[in-house]
PyMOL CGO cylinders between C-alpha atoms (Angstrom):
from pymol import cmd
from pymol.cgo import CYLINDER

trace = [
    CYLINDER, 142.31, 88.57, 137.94, 144.13, 87.60, 134.65, 0.3, 1, 1, 1, 1, 1, 1,
    CYLINDER, 144.13, 87.60, 134.65, 142.95, 84.16, 135.36, 0.3, 1, 1, 1, 1, 1, 1,
    CYLINDER, 142.95, 84.16, 135.36, 139.21, 85.22, 135.44, 0.3, 1, 1, 1, 1, 1, 1,
    CYLINDER, 139.21, 85.22, 135.44, 139.80, 87.45, 132.29, 0.3, 1, 1, 1, 1, 1, 1,
    CYLINDER, 139.80, 87.45, 132.29, 141.02, 84.71, 130.36, 0.3, 1, 1, 1, 1, 1, 1,
    CYLINDER, 141.02, 84.71, 130.36, 138.52, 82.45, 131.61, 0.3, 1, 1, 1, 1, 1, 1,
    CYLINDER, 138.52, 82.45, 131.61, 135.38, 85.03, 130.53, 0.3, 1, 1, 1, 1, 1, 1,
    CYLINDER, 135.38, 85.03, 130.53, 137.39, 85.60, 127.20, 0.3, 1, 1, 1, 1, 1, 1,
    CYLINDER, 137.39, 85.60, 127.20, 135.34, 83.29, 124.99, 0.3, 1, 1, 1, 1, 1, 1,
    CYLINDER, 135.34, 83.29, 124.99, 131.89, 84.26, 126.53, 0.3, 1, 1, 1, 1, 1, 1,
    CYLINDER, 131.89, 84.26, 126.53, 132.87, 87.98, 125.96, 0.3, 1, 1, 1, 1, 1, 1,
    CYLINDER, 132.87, 87.98, 125.96, 133.84, 87.25, 122.28, 0.3, 1, 1, 1, 1, 1, 1,
    CYLINDER, 133.84, 87.25, 122.28, 130.71, 85.54, 121.92, 0.3, 1, 1, 1, 1, 1, 1,
    CYLINDER, 130.71, 85.54, 121.92, 128.27, 88.17, 123.46, 0.3, 1, 1, 1, 1, 1, 1,
    CYLINDER, 128.27, 88.17, 123.46, 130.36, 90.78, 121.30, 0.3, 1, 1, 1, 1, 1, 1,
    CYLINDER, 130.36, 90.78, 121.30, 129.71, 89.04, 118.16, 0.3, 1, 1, 1, 1, 1, 1,
    CYLINDER, 129.71, 89.04, 118.16, 126.05, 88.51, 119.01, 0.3, 1, 1, 1, 1, 1, 1,
    CYLINDER, 126.05, 88.51, 119.01, 125.82, 92.22, 119.63, 0.3, 1, 1, 1, 1, 1, 1,
    CYLINDER, 125.82, 92.22, 119.63, 127.45, 93.20, 116.50, 0.3, 1, 1, 1, 1, 1, 1,
    CYLINDER, 127.45, 93.20, 116.50, 125.07, 90.75, 114.33, 0.3, 1, 1, 1, 1, 1, 1,
    CYLINDER, 125.07, 90.75, 114.33, 122.10, 92.15, 115.85, 0.3, 1, 1, 1, 1, 1, 1,
    CYLINDER, 122.10, 92.15, 115.85, 123.19, 96.09, 115.12, 0.3, 1, 1, 1, 1, 1, 1,
    CYLINDER, 123.19, 96.09, 115.12, 121.15, 97.37, 112.34, 0.3, 1, 1, 1, 1, 1, 1,
    CYLINDER, 121.15, 97.37, 112.34, 123.09, 99.04, 109.69, 0.3, 1, 1, 1, 1, 1, 1,
    CYLINDER, 123.09, 99.04, 109.69, 122.45, 102.44, 107.76, 0.3, 1, 1, 1, 1, 1, 1,
    CYLINDER, 122.45, 102.44, 107.76, 123.67, 102.46, 104.62, 0.3, 1, 1, 1, 1, 1, 1,
    CYLINDER, 123.67, 102.46, 104.62, 124.13, 105.71, 102.33, 0.3, 1, 1, 1, 1, 1, 1,
    CYLINDER, 124.13, 105.71, 102.33, 125.59, 106.50, 98.93, 0.3, 1, 1, 1, 1, 1, 1,
    CYLINDER, 125.59, 106.50, 98.93, 125.25, 106.40, 95.27, 0.3, 1, 1, 1, 1, 1, 1,
    CYLINDER, 125.25, 106.40, 95.27, 123.23, 103.31, 94.18, 0.3, 1, 1, 1, 1, 1, 1,
    CYLINDER, 123.23, 103.31, 94.18, 123.24, 100.88, 91.35, 0.3, 1, 1, 1, 1, 1, 1,
    CYLINDER, 123.24, 100.88, 91.35, 120.02, 99.33, 90.44, 0.3, 1, 1, 1, 1, 1, 1,
    CYLINDER, 120.02, 99.33, 90.44, 120.23, 95.09, 89.85, 0.3, 1, 1, 1, 1, 1, 1,
    CYLINDER, 120.23, 95.09, 89.85, 116.55, 94.94, 89.30, 0.3, 1, 1, 1, 1, 1, 1,
    CYLINDER, 116.55, 94.94, 89.30, 113.15, 96.68, 90.69, 0.3, 1, 1, 1, 1, 1, 1,
    CYLINDER, 113.15, 96.68, 90.69, 113.78, 95.50, 94.36, 0.3, 1, 1, 1, 1, 1, 1,
    CYLINDER, 113.78, 95.50, 94.36, 117.48, 94.93, 94.71, 0.3, 1, 1, 1, 1, 1, 1,
    CYLINDER, 117.48, 94.93, 94.71, 120.18, 97.67, 94.79, 0.3, 1, 1, 1, 1, 1, 1,
    CYLINDER, 120.18, 97.67, 94.79, 123.73, 97.82, 95.33, 0.3, 1, 1, 1, 1, 1, 1,
    CYLINDER, 123.73, 97.82, 95.33, 125.52, 100.48, 97.57, 0.3, 1, 1, 1, 1, 1, 1,
    CYLINDER, 125.52, 100.48, 97.57, 129.24, 100.47, 98.05, 0.3, 1, 1, 1, 1, 1, 1,
    CYLINDER, 129.24, 100.47, 98.05, 129.55, 96.68, 97.27, 0.3, 1, 1, 1, 1, 1, 1,
    CYLINDER, 129.55, 96.68, 97.27, 126.35, 95.77, 99.65, 0.3, 1, 1, 1, 1, 1, 1,
    CYLINDER, 126.35, 95.77, 99.65, 123.48, 94.41, 97.92, 0.3, 1, 1, 1, 1, 1, 1,
    CYLINDER, 123.48, 94.41, 97.92, 120.32, 95.72, 99.53, 0.3, 1, 1, 1, 1, 1, 1,
    CYLINDER, 120.32, 95.72, 99.53, 116.83, 94.21, 99.36, 0.3, 1, 1, 1, 1, 1, 1,
    CYLINDER, 116.83, 94.21, 99.36, 113.85, 96.76, 99.63, 0.3, 1, 1, 1, 1, 1, 1,
    CYLINDER, 113.85, 96.76, 99.63, 112.05, 95.47, 102.69, 0.3, 1, 1, 1, 1, 1, 1,
    CYLINDER, 112.05, 95.47, 102.69, 108.16, 94.39, 101.73, 0.3, 1, 1, 1, 1, 1, 1,
    CYLINDER, 108.16, 94.39, 101.73, 108.28, 94.66, 98.00, 0.3, 1, 1, 1, 1, 1, 1,
    CYLINDER, 108.28, 94.66, 98.00, 108.34, 91.93, 95.38, 0.3, 1, 1, 1, 1, 1, 1,
    CYLINDER, 108.34, 91.93, 95.38, 109.21, 93.38, 91.58, 0.3, 1, 1, 1, 1, 1, 1,
    CYLINDER, 109.21, 93.38, 91.58, 109.00, 91.27, 88.48, 0.3, 1, 1, 1, 1, 1, 1,
    CYLINDER, 109.00, 91.27, 88.48, 112.37, 89.49, 87.73, 0.3, 1, 1, 1, 1, 1, 1,
    CYLINDER, 112.37, 89.49, 87.73, 114.70, 90.58, 85.35, 0.3, 1, 1, 1, 1, 1, 1,
    CYLINDER, 114.70, 90.58, 85.35, 113.88, 87.98, 82.68, 0.3, 1, 1, 1, 1, 1, 1,
    CYLINDER, 113.88, 87.98, 82.68, 109.95, 88.40, 83.35, 0.3, 1, 1, 1, 1, 1, 1,
    CYLINDER, 109.95, 88.40, 83.35, 107.45, 89.26, 80.89, 0.3, 1, 1, 1, 1, 1, 1,
    CYLINDER, 107.45, 89.26, 80.89, 103.57, 90.58, 81.23, 0.3, 1, 1, 1, 1, 1, 1,
    CYLINDER, 103.57, 90.58, 81.23, 101.00, 90.97, 79.05, 0.3, 1, 1, 1, 1, 1, 1,
    CYLINDER, 101.00, 90.97, 79.05, 99.00, 94.19, 77.96, 0.3, 1, 1, 1, 1, 1, 1,
    CYLINDER, 99.00, 94.19, 77.96, 96.40, 93.57, 75.34, 0.3, 1, 1, 1, 1, 1, 1,
    CYLINDER, 96.40, 93.57, 75.34, 97.88, 90.09, 74.31, 0.3, 1, 1, 1, 1, 1, 1,
    CYLINDER, 97.88, 90.09, 74.31, 101.20, 91.75, 73.81, 0.3, 1, 1, 1, 1, 1, 1,
    CYLINDER, 101.20, 91.75, 73.81, 104.45, 90.54, 75.95, 0.3, 1, 1, 1, 1, 1, 1,
    CYLINDER, 104.45, 90.54, 75.95, 106.38, 93.30, 77.38, 0.3, 1, 1, 1, 1, 1, 1,
    CYLINDER, 106.38, 93.30, 77.38, 109.45, 93.09, 79.72, 0.3, 1, 1, 1, 1, 1, 1,
    CYLINDER, 109.45, 93.09, 79.72, 107.89, 94.25, 82.59, 0.3, 1, 1, 1, 1, 1, 1,
    CYLINDER, 107.89, 94.25, 82.59, 111.03, 93.16, 84.93, 0.3, 1, 1, 1, 1, 1, 1,
    CYLINDER, 111.03, 93.16, 84.93, 113.47, 95.39, 82.81, 0.3, 1, 1, 1, 1, 1, 1,
    CYLINDER, 113.47, 95.39, 82.81, 111.05, 98.17, 82.79, 0.3, 1, 1, 1, 1, 1, 1,
    CYLINDER, 111.05, 98.17, 82.79, 110.58, 97.98, 86.56, 0.3, 1, 1, 1, 1, 1, 1,
    CYLINDER, 110.58, 97.98, 86.56, 114.26, 98.08, 87.04, 0.3, 1, 1, 1, 1, 1, 1,
    CYLINDER, 114.26, 98.08, 87.04, 114.40, 100.76, 84.73, 0.3, 1, 1, 1, 1, 1, 1,
    CYLINDER, 114.40, 100.76, 84.73, 111.64, 103.07, 86.49, 0.3, 1, 1, 1, 1, 1, 1,
    CYLINDER, 111.64, 103.07, 86.49, 113.40, 102.61, 89.85, 0.3, 1, 1, 1, 1, 1, 1,
    CYLINDER, 113.40, 102.61, 89.85, 116.71, 103.59, 88.31, 0.3, 1, 1, 1, 1, 1, 1,
    CYLINDER, 116.71, 103.59, 88.31, 115.04, 106.72, 87.05, 0.3, 1, 1, 1, 1, 1, 1,
    CYLINDER, 115.04, 106.72, 87.05, 113.29, 107.63, 90.49, 0.3, 1, 1, 1, 1, 1, 1,
    CYLINDER, 113.29, 107.63, 90.49, 116.92, 107.45, 91.84, 0.3, 1, 1, 1, 1, 1, 1,
    CYLINDER, 116.92, 107.45, 91.84, 118.16, 109.52, 89.27, 0.3, 1, 1, 1, 1, 1, 1,
    CYLINDER, 118.16, 109.52, 89.27, 121.88, 109.48, 90.01, 0.3, 1, 1, 1, 1, 1, 1,
    CYLINDER, 121.88, 109.48, 90.01, 120.89, 110.88, 93.83, 0.3, 1, 1, 1, 1, 1, 1,
    CYLINDER, 120.89, 110.88, 93.83, 122.21, 109.49, 97.09, 0.3, 1, 1, 1, 1, 1, 1,
    CYLINDER, 122.21, 109.49, 97.09, 120.05, 106.92, 98.54, 0.3, 1, 1, 1, 1, 1, 1,
    CYLINDER, 120.05, 106.92, 98.54, 119.86, 105.94, 102.28, 0.3, 1, 1, 1, 1, 1, 1,
    CYLINDER, 119.86, 105.94, 102.28, 119.08, 102.94, 103.25, 0.3, 1, 1, 1, 1, 1, 1,
    CYLINDER, 119.08, 102.94, 103.25, 117.53, 101.68, 106.84, 0.3, 1, 1, 1, 1, 1, 1,
    CYLINDER, 117.53, 101.68, 106.84, 118.17, 97.90, 107.82, 0.3, 1, 1, 1, 1, 1, 1,
    CYLINDER, 118.17, 97.90, 107.82, 114.97, 96.21, 108.92, 0.3, 1, 1, 1, 1, 1, 1,
    CYLINDER, 114.97, 96.21, 108.92, 116.08, 92.83, 108.60, 0.3, 1, 1, 1, 1, 1, 1,
    CYLINDER, 116.08, 92.83, 108.60, 118.77, 90.40, 106.89, 0.3, 1, 1, 1, 1, 1, 1,
    CYLINDER, 118.77, 90.40, 106.89, 117.35, 87.59, 104.35, 0.3, 1, 1, 1, 1, 1, 1,
    CYLINDER, 117.35, 87.59, 104.35, 118.83, 83.98, 104.13, 0.3, 1, 1, 1, 1, 1, 1,
    CYLINDER, 118.83, 83.98, 104.13, 121.75, 85.21, 101.92, 0.3, 1, 1, 1, 1, 1, 1,
    CYLINDER, 121.75, 85.21, 101.92, 122.46, 87.59, 104.66, 0.3, 1, 1, 1, 1, 1, 1,
    CYLINDER, 122.46, 87.59, 104.66, 121.49, 90.41, 102.54, 0.3, 1, 1, 1, 1, 1, 1,
    CYLINDER, 121.49, 90.41, 102.54, 120.56, 93.79, 103.98, 0.3, 1, 1, 1, 1, 1, 1,
    CYLINDER, 120.56, 93.79, 103.98, 116.74, 94.06, 103.75, 0.3, 1, 1, 1, 1, 1, 1,
    CYLINDER, 116.74, 94.06, 103.75, 115.79, 97.88, 104.05, 0.3, 1, 1, 1, 1, 1, 1,
    CYLINDER, 115.79, 97.88, 104.05, 113.22, 100.94, 103.50, 0.3, 1, 1, 1, 1, 1, 1,
    CYLINDER, 113.22, 100.94, 103.50, 115.51, 103.06, 101.16, 0.3, 1, 1, 1, 1, 1, 1,
    CYLINDER, 115.51, 103.06, 101.16, 114.79, 106.73, 100.56, 0.3, 1, 1, 1, 1, 1, 1,
    CYLINDER, 114.79, 106.73, 100.56, 116.24, 109.25, 97.98, 0.3, 1, 1, 1, 1, 1, 1,
    CYLINDER, 116.24, 109.25, 97.98, 115.47, 112.96, 98.59, 0.3, 1, 1, 1, 1, 1, 1,
    CYLINDER, 115.47, 112.96, 98.59, 112.86, 112.06, 101.28, 0.3, 1, 1, 1, 1, 1, 1,
    CYLINDER, 112.86, 112.06, 101.28, 110.92, 109.61, 98.97, 0.3, 1, 1, 1, 1, 1, 1,
    CYLINDER, 110.92, 109.61, 98.97, 110.45, 106.15, 100.17, 0.3, 1, 1, 1, 1, 1, 1,
    CYLINDER, 110.45, 106.15, 100.17, 111.36, 103.73, 97.12, 0.3, 1, 1, 1, 1, 1, 1,
    CYLINDER, 111.36, 103.73, 97.12, 109.74, 100.78, 98.50, 0.3, 1, 1, 1, 1, 1, 1,
    CYLINDER, 109.74, 100.78, 98.50, 106.43, 102.46, 98.89, 0.3, 1, 1, 1, 1, 1, 1,
    CYLINDER, 106.43, 102.46, 98.89, 107.30, 104.36, 95.46, 0.3, 1, 1, 1, 1, 1, 1,
    CYLINDER, 107.30, 104.36, 95.46, 107.46, 101.50, 93.27, 0.3, 1, 1, 1, 1, 1, 1,
    CYLINDER, 107.46, 101.50, 93.27, 104.52, 99.97, 94.88, 0.3, 1, 1, 1, 1, 1, 1,
    CYLINDER, 104.52, 99.97, 94.88, 102.27, 102.87, 94.23, 0.3, 1, 1, 1, 1, 1, 1,
    CYLINDER, 102.27, 102.87, 94.23, 103.36, 103.35, 90.73, 0.3, 1, 1, 1, 1, 1, 1,
    CYLINDER, 103.36, 103.35, 90.73, 102.52, 99.53, 89.78, 0.3, 1, 1, 1, 1, 1, 1,
    CYLINDER, 102.52, 99.53, 89.78, 106.16, 98.45, 89.53, 0.3, 1, 1, 1, 1, 1, 1,
    CYLINDER, 106.16, 98.45, 89.53, 106.00, 96.04, 92.18, 0.3, 1, 1, 1, 1, 1, 1,
    CYLINDER, 106.00, 96.04, 92.18, 103.58, 94.15, 94.46, 0.3, 1, 1, 1, 1, 1, 1,
    CYLINDER, 103.58, 94.15, 94.46, 103.16, 94.34, 98.15, 0.3, 1, 1, 1, 1, 1, 1,
    CYLINDER, 103.16, 94.34, 98.15, 105.00, 91.26, 99.34, 0.3, 1, 1, 1, 1, 1, 1,
    CYLINDER, 105.00, 91.26, 99.34, 102.54, 90.22, 102.07, 0.3, 1, 1, 1, 1, 1, 1,
    CYLINDER, 102.54, 90.22, 102.07, 104.70, 87.15, 103.17, 0.3, 1, 1, 1, 1, 1, 1,
    CYLINDER, 104.70, 87.15, 103.17, 106.91, 89.47, 105.01, 0.3, 1, 1, 1, 1, 1, 1,
    CYLINDER, 106.91, 89.47, 105.01, 104.90, 92.62, 105.38, 0.3, 1, 1, 1, 1, 1, 1,
    CYLINDER, 104.90, 92.62, 105.38, 101.62, 94.63, 104.94, 0.3, 1, 1, 1, 1, 1, 1,
    CYLINDER, 101.62, 94.63, 104.94, 103.12, 98.20, 104.79, 0.3, 1, 1, 1, 1, 1, 1,
    CYLINDER, 103.12, 98.20, 104.79, 102.37, 98.70, 101.33, 0.3, 1, 1, 1, 1, 1, 1,
    CYLINDER, 102.37, 98.70, 101.33, 99.13, 97.08, 100.70, 0.3, 1, 1, 1, 1, 1, 1,
    CYLINDER, 99.13, 97.08, 100.70, 96.98, 99.92, 100.33, 0.3, 1, 1, 1, 1, 1, 1,
    CYLINDER, 96.98, 99.92, 100.33, 99.52, 101.62, 97.64, 0.3, 1, 1, 1, 1, 1, 1,
    CYLINDER, 99.52, 101.62, 97.64, 99.19, 98.39, 95.86, 0.3, 1, 1, 1, 1, 1, 1,
    CYLINDER, 99.19, 98.39, 95.86, 95.43, 98.58, 95.96, 0.3, 1, 1, 1, 1, 1, 1,
    CYLINDER, 95.43, 98.58, 95.96, 95.32, 102.24, 94.48, 0.3, 1, 1, 1, 1, 1, 1,
    CYLINDER, 95.32, 102.24, 94.48, 98.03, 101.21, 91.50, 0.3, 1, 1, 1, 1, 1, 1,
    CYLINDER, 98.03, 101.21, 91.50, 95.65, 98.36, 90.87, 0.3, 1, 1, 1, 1, 1, 1,
    CYLINDER, 95.65, 98.36, 90.87, 92.56, 100.41, 90.80, 0.3, 1, 1, 1, 1, 1, 1,
    CYLINDER, 92.56, 100.41, 90.80, 94.26, 102.65, 88.32, 0.3, 1, 1, 1, 1, 1, 1,
    CYLINDER, 94.26, 102.65, 88.32, 95.99, 100.25, 85.99, 0.3, 1, 1, 1, 1, 1, 1,
    CYLINDER, 95.99, 100.25, 85.99, 99.30, 101.34, 86.62, 0.3, 1, 1, 1, 1, 1, 1,
    CYLINDER, 99.30, 101.34, 86.62, 102.74, 99.35, 85.81, 0.3, 1, 1, 1, 1, 1, 1,
    CYLINDER, 102.74, 99.35, 85.81, 102.08, 95.84, 86.00, 0.3, 1, 1, 1, 1, 1, 1,
    CYLINDER, 102.08, 95.84, 86.00, 98.22, 96.32, 86.65, 0.3, 1, 1, 1, 1, 1, 1,
    CYLINDER, 98.22, 96.32, 86.65, 97.60, 97.52, 83.02, 0.3, 1, 1, 1, 1, 1, 1,
    CYLINDER, 97.60, 97.52, 83.02, 97.53, 93.77, 81.76, 0.3, 1, 1, 1, 1, 1, 1,
    CYLINDER, 97.53, 93.77, 81.76, 98.06, 90.27, 82.86, 0.3, 1, 1, 1, 1, 1, 1,
    CYLINDER, 98.06, 90.27, 82.86, 101.12, 89.06, 84.74, 0.3, 1, 1, 1, 1, 1, 1,
    CYLINDER, 101.12, 89.06, 84.74, 102.41, 86.18, 87.03, 0.3, 1, 1, 1, 1, 1, 1,
    CYLINDER, 102.41, 86.18, 87.03, 103.10, 87.38, 90.79, 0.3, 1, 1, 1, 1, 1, 1,
    CYLINDER, 103.10, 87.38, 90.79, 107.04, 87.25, 91.05, 0.3, 1, 1, 1, 1, 1, 1,
    CYLINDER, 107.04, 87.25, 91.05, 107.08, 84.88, 93.82, 0.3, 1, 1, 1, 1, 1, 1,
    CYLINDER, 107.08, 84.88, 93.82, 104.96, 82.26, 91.64, 0.3, 1, 1, 1, 1, 1, 1,
    CYLINDER, 104.96, 82.26, 91.64, 107.17, 83.09, 88.37, 0.3, 1, 1, 1, 1, 1, 1,
    CYLINDER, 107.17, 83.09, 88.37, 110.21, 82.18, 90.52, 0.3, 1, 1, 1, 1, 1, 1,
    CYLINDER, 110.21, 82.18, 90.52, 108.52, 78.57, 90.98, 0.3, 1, 1, 1, 1, 1, 1,
    CYLINDER, 108.52, 78.57, 90.98, 108.03, 78.09, 87.45, 0.3, 1, 1, 1, 1, 1, 1,
    CYLINDER, 108.03, 78.09, 87.45, 104.63, 79.62, 86.79, 0.3, 1, 1, 1, 1, 1, 1,
    CYLINDER, 104.63, 79.62, 86.79, 104.30, 81.30, 83.26, 0.3, 1, 1, 1, 1, 1, 1,
    CYLINDER, 104.30, 81.30, 83.26, 101.98, 82.82, 80.76, 0.3, 1, 1, 1, 1, 1, 1,
    CYLINDER, 101.98, 82.82, 80.76, 102.98, 82.17, 77.34, 0.3, 1, 1, 1, 1, 1, 1,
    CYLINDER, 102.98, 82.17, 77.34, 100.30, 83.39, 75.37, 0.3, 1, 1, 1, 1, 1, 1,
    CYLINDER, 100.30, 83.39, 75.37, 97.14, 85.43, 75.45, 0.3, 1, 1, 1, 1, 1, 1,
    CYLINDER, 97.14, 85.43, 75.45, 94.75, 86.52, 72.94, 0.3, 1, 1, 1, 1, 1, 1,
    CYLINDER, 94.75, 86.52, 72.94, 92.00, 88.60, 72.42, 0.3, 1, 1, 1, 1, 1, 1,
    CYLINDER, 92.00, 88.60, 72.42, 89.59, 85.92, 71.76, 0.3, 1, 1, 1, 1, 1, 1,
    CYLINDER, 89.59, 85.92, 71.76, 90.11, 84.65, 75.22, 0.3, 1, 1, 1, 1, 1, 1,
    CYLINDER, 90.11, 84.65, 75.22, 92.30, 81.57, 74.30, 0.3, 1, 1, 1, 1, 1, 1,
    CYLINDER, 92.30, 81.57, 74.30, 93.82, 80.10, 77.75, 0.3, 1, 1, 1, 1, 1, 1,
    CYLINDER, 93.82, 80.10, 77.75, 97.21, 80.92, 78.59, 0.3, 1, 1, 1, 1, 1, 1,
    CYLINDER, 97.21, 80.92, 78.59, 99.43, 77.89, 79.63, 0.3, 1, 1, 1, 1, 1, 1,
    CYLINDER, 99.43, 77.89, 79.63, 99.32, 77.06, 83.04, 0.3, 1, 1, 1, 1, 1, 1,
    CYLINDER, 99.32, 77.06, 83.04, 96.96, 79.18, 83.75, 0.3, 1, 1, 1, 1, 1, 1,
    CYLINDER, 96.96, 79.18, 83.75, 93.18, 77.65, 84.72, 0.3, 1, 1, 1, 1, 1, 1,
    CYLINDER, 93.18, 77.65, 84.72, 91.40, 79.78, 86.88, 0.3, 1, 1, 1, 1, 1, 1,
    CYLINDER, 91.40, 79.78, 86.88, 88.66, 81.75, 85.35, 0.3, 1, 1, 1, 1, 1, 1,
    CYLINDER, 88.66, 81.75, 85.35, 88.37, 85.51, 86.06, 0.3, 1, 1, 1, 1, 1, 1,
    CYLINDER, 88.37, 85.51, 86.06, 84.51, 86.37, 85.26, 0.3, 1, 1, 1, 1, 1, 1,
    CYLINDER, 84.51, 86.37, 85.26, 82.58, 89.39, 85.69, 0.3, 1, 1, 1, 1, 1, 1,
    CYLINDER, 82.58, 89.39, 85.69, 79.09, 89.22, 86.66, 0.3, 1, 1, 1, 1, 1, 1,
    CYLINDER, 79.09, 89.22, 86.66, 76.07, 91.16, 85.22, 0.3, 1, 1, 1, 1, 1, 1,
    CYLINDER, 76.07, 91.16, 85.22, 76.25, 93.44, 88.29, 0.3, 1, 1, 1, 1, 1, 1,
    CYLINDER, 76.25, 93.44, 88.29, 80.01, 93.87, 87.71, 0.3, 1, 1, 1, 1, 1, 1,
    CYLINDER, 80.01, 93.87, 87.71, 81.04, 91.67, 90.60, 0.3, 1, 1, 1, 1, 1, 1,
    CYLINDER, 81.04, 91.67, 90.60, 84.37, 90.04, 89.67, 0.3, 1, 1, 1, 1, 1, 1,
    CYLINDER, 84.37, 90.04, 89.67, 84.56, 86.05, 90.66, 0.3, 1, 1, 1, 1, 1, 1,
    CYLINDER, 84.56, 86.05, 90.66, 86.82, 83.86, 89.94, 0.3, 1, 1, 1, 1, 1, 1,
    CYLINDER, 86.82, 83.86, 89.94, 86.14, 80.22, 89.21, 0.3, 1, 1, 1, 1, 1, 1,
    CYLINDER, 86.14, 80.22, 89.21, 88.56, 77.10, 90.39, 0.3, 1, 1, 1, 1, 1, 1,
    CYLINDER, 88.56, 77.10, 90.39, 88.40, 73.62, 88.09, 0.3, 1, 1, 1, 1, 1, 1,
    CYLINDER, 88.40, 73.62, 88.09, 85.73, 71.44, 90.09, 0.3, 1, 1, 1, 1, 1, 1,
    CYLINDER, 85.73, 71.44, 90.09, 83.38, 74.54, 90.80, 0.3, 1, 1, 1, 1, 1, 1,
    CYLINDER, 83.38, 74.54, 90.80, 79.88, 74.56, 89.93, 0.3, 1, 1, 1, 1, 1, 1,
    CYLINDER, 79.88, 74.56, 89.93, 79.98, 77.25, 87.36, 0.3, 1, 1, 1, 1, 1, 1,
    CYLINDER, 79.98, 77.25, 87.36, 83.20, 76.29, 85.84, 0.3, 1, 1, 1, 1, 1, 1,
    CYLINDER, 83.20, 76.29, 85.84, 82.52, 74.54, 82.67, 0.3, 1, 1, 1, 1, 1, 1,
    CYLINDER, 82.52, 74.54, 82.67, 79.93, 76.86, 81.80, 0.3, 1, 1, 1, 1, 1, 1,
    CYLINDER, 79.93, 76.86, 81.80, 81.87, 80.17, 82.44, 0.3, 1, 1, 1, 1, 1, 1,
    CYLINDER, 81.87, 80.17, 82.44, 83.48, 81.62, 79.18, 0.3, 1, 1, 1, 1, 1, 1,
    CYLINDER, 83.48, 81.62, 79.18, 86.19, 84.25, 78.84, 0.3, 1, 1, 1, 1, 1, 1,
    CYLINDER, 86.19, 84.25, 78.84, 85.48, 87.44, 77.28, 0.3, 1, 1, 1, 1, 1, 1,
    CYLINDER, 85.48, 87.44, 77.28, 88.46, 89.95, 77.12, 0.3, 1, 1, 1, 1, 1, 1,
    CYLINDER, 88.46, 89.95, 77.12, 86.80, 92.36, 75.92, 0.3, 1, 1, 1, 1, 1, 1,
    CYLINDER, 86.80, 92.36, 75.92, 84.47, 92.65, 79.39, 0.3, 1, 1, 1, 1, 1, 1,
    CYLINDER, 84.47, 92.65, 79.39, 87.67, 92.75, 80.94, 0.3, 1, 1, 1, 1, 1, 1,
    CYLINDER, 87.67, 92.75, 80.94, 87.50, 89.35, 81.79, 0.3, 1, 1, 1, 1, 1, 1,
    CYLINDER, 87.50, 89.35, 81.79, 90.87, 87.29, 82.08, 0.3, 1, 1, 1, 1, 1, 1,
    CYLINDER, 90.87, 87.29, 82.08, 92.54, 83.77, 83.04, 0.3, 1, 1, 1, 1, 1, 1,
    CYLINDER, 92.54, 83.77, 83.04, 94.68, 83.69, 85.99, 0.3, 1, 1, 1, 1, 1, 1,
    CYLINDER, 94.68, 83.69, 85.99, 97.54, 81.34, 86.74, 0.3, 1, 1, 1, 1, 1, 1,
    CYLINDER, 97.54, 81.34, 86.74, 96.94, 81.03, 91.05, 0.3, 1, 1, 1, 1, 1, 1,
    CYLINDER, 96.94, 81.03, 91.05, 94.32, 82.23, 93.32, 0.3, 1, 1, 1, 1, 1, 1,
    CYLINDER, 94.32, 82.23, 93.32, 96.59, 84.69, 94.96, 0.3, 1, 1, 1, 1, 1, 1,
    CYLINDER, 96.59, 84.69, 94.96, 96.98, 86.35, 91.21, 0.3, 1, 1, 1, 1, 1, 1,
    CYLINDER, 96.98, 86.35, 91.21, 93.29, 86.67, 91.36, 0.3, 1, 1, 1, 1, 1, 1,
    CYLINDER, 93.29, 86.67, 91.36, 92.80, 88.03, 94.61, 0.3, 1, 1, 1, 1, 1, 1,
    CYLINDER, 92.80, 88.03, 94.61, 95.38, 90.58, 94.16, 0.3, 1, 1, 1, 1, 1, 1,
    CYLINDER, 95.38, 90.58, 94.16, 93.69, 91.42, 91.00, 0.3, 1, 1, 1, 1, 1, 1,
    CYLINDER, 93.69, 91.42, 91.00, 90.35, 92.24, 92.97, 0.3, 1, 1, 1, 1, 1, 1,
    CYLINDER, 90.35, 92.24, 92.97, 88.61, 88.89, 91.94, 0.3, 1, 1, 1, 1, 1, 1,
    CYLINDER, 88.61, 88.89, 91.94, 86.83, 87.00, 94.72, 0.3, 1, 1, 1, 1, 1, 1,
    CYLINDER, 86.83, 87.00, 94.72, 86.33, 83.07, 94.49, 0.3, 1, 1, 1, 1, 1, 1,
    CYLINDER, 86.33, 83.07, 94.49, 83.04, 81.84, 93.82, 0.3, 1, 1, 1, 1, 1, 1,
    CYLINDER, 83.04, 81.84, 93.82, 81.21, 80.26, 96.55, 0.3, 1, 1, 1, 1, 1, 1,
    CYLINDER, 81.21, 80.26, 96.55, 80.25, 77.56, 94.52, 0.3, 1, 1, 1, 1, 1, 1,
]
cmd.load_cgo(trace, "trace")
């Protein structure tokens, strides 16, 4: 019998480790905000599930003026937590083995709140849980939706807005034209399109440049059919 147990020991150890790996963790306690979508609780780094907030060093534009939207997003999350205990329920682990979780404070879903208030985008690559909240924030012009910005996932790849002016000067690396038709339809034009060259951008009418098609669609524009 002892020999059988000895022979099975490696298998038992493997099965125990497998079960332990797949047990989802619930973490609670005082939180320290790292950025708009990441917190620390008891030394554990936790990524908020389904959202992507501007990076700490990221800037956005409002009426041609740059503001530190990444820092402001982190500040908004810290203010919402307000020193209270946060409870996070694990949904997954990312490639860095960080906990990816839905976190709440006093019954408020922080993930959803950040998107609904315009301080983060719905991270559609991983979840569609907060798409409706994003659309509501966009319509209301909340947070980062008050002006121009690069989606965080594109910003991490190096896309930048270096300048914007009221005269419609094209921001560096942003070549997509967001036009508003006479009927109020928001249409964006890409290089090579039939109407691209003739389209002029008038920020006074709410028209704008976009750096990526994903940014244009997220802001409510549709691609020109020609």
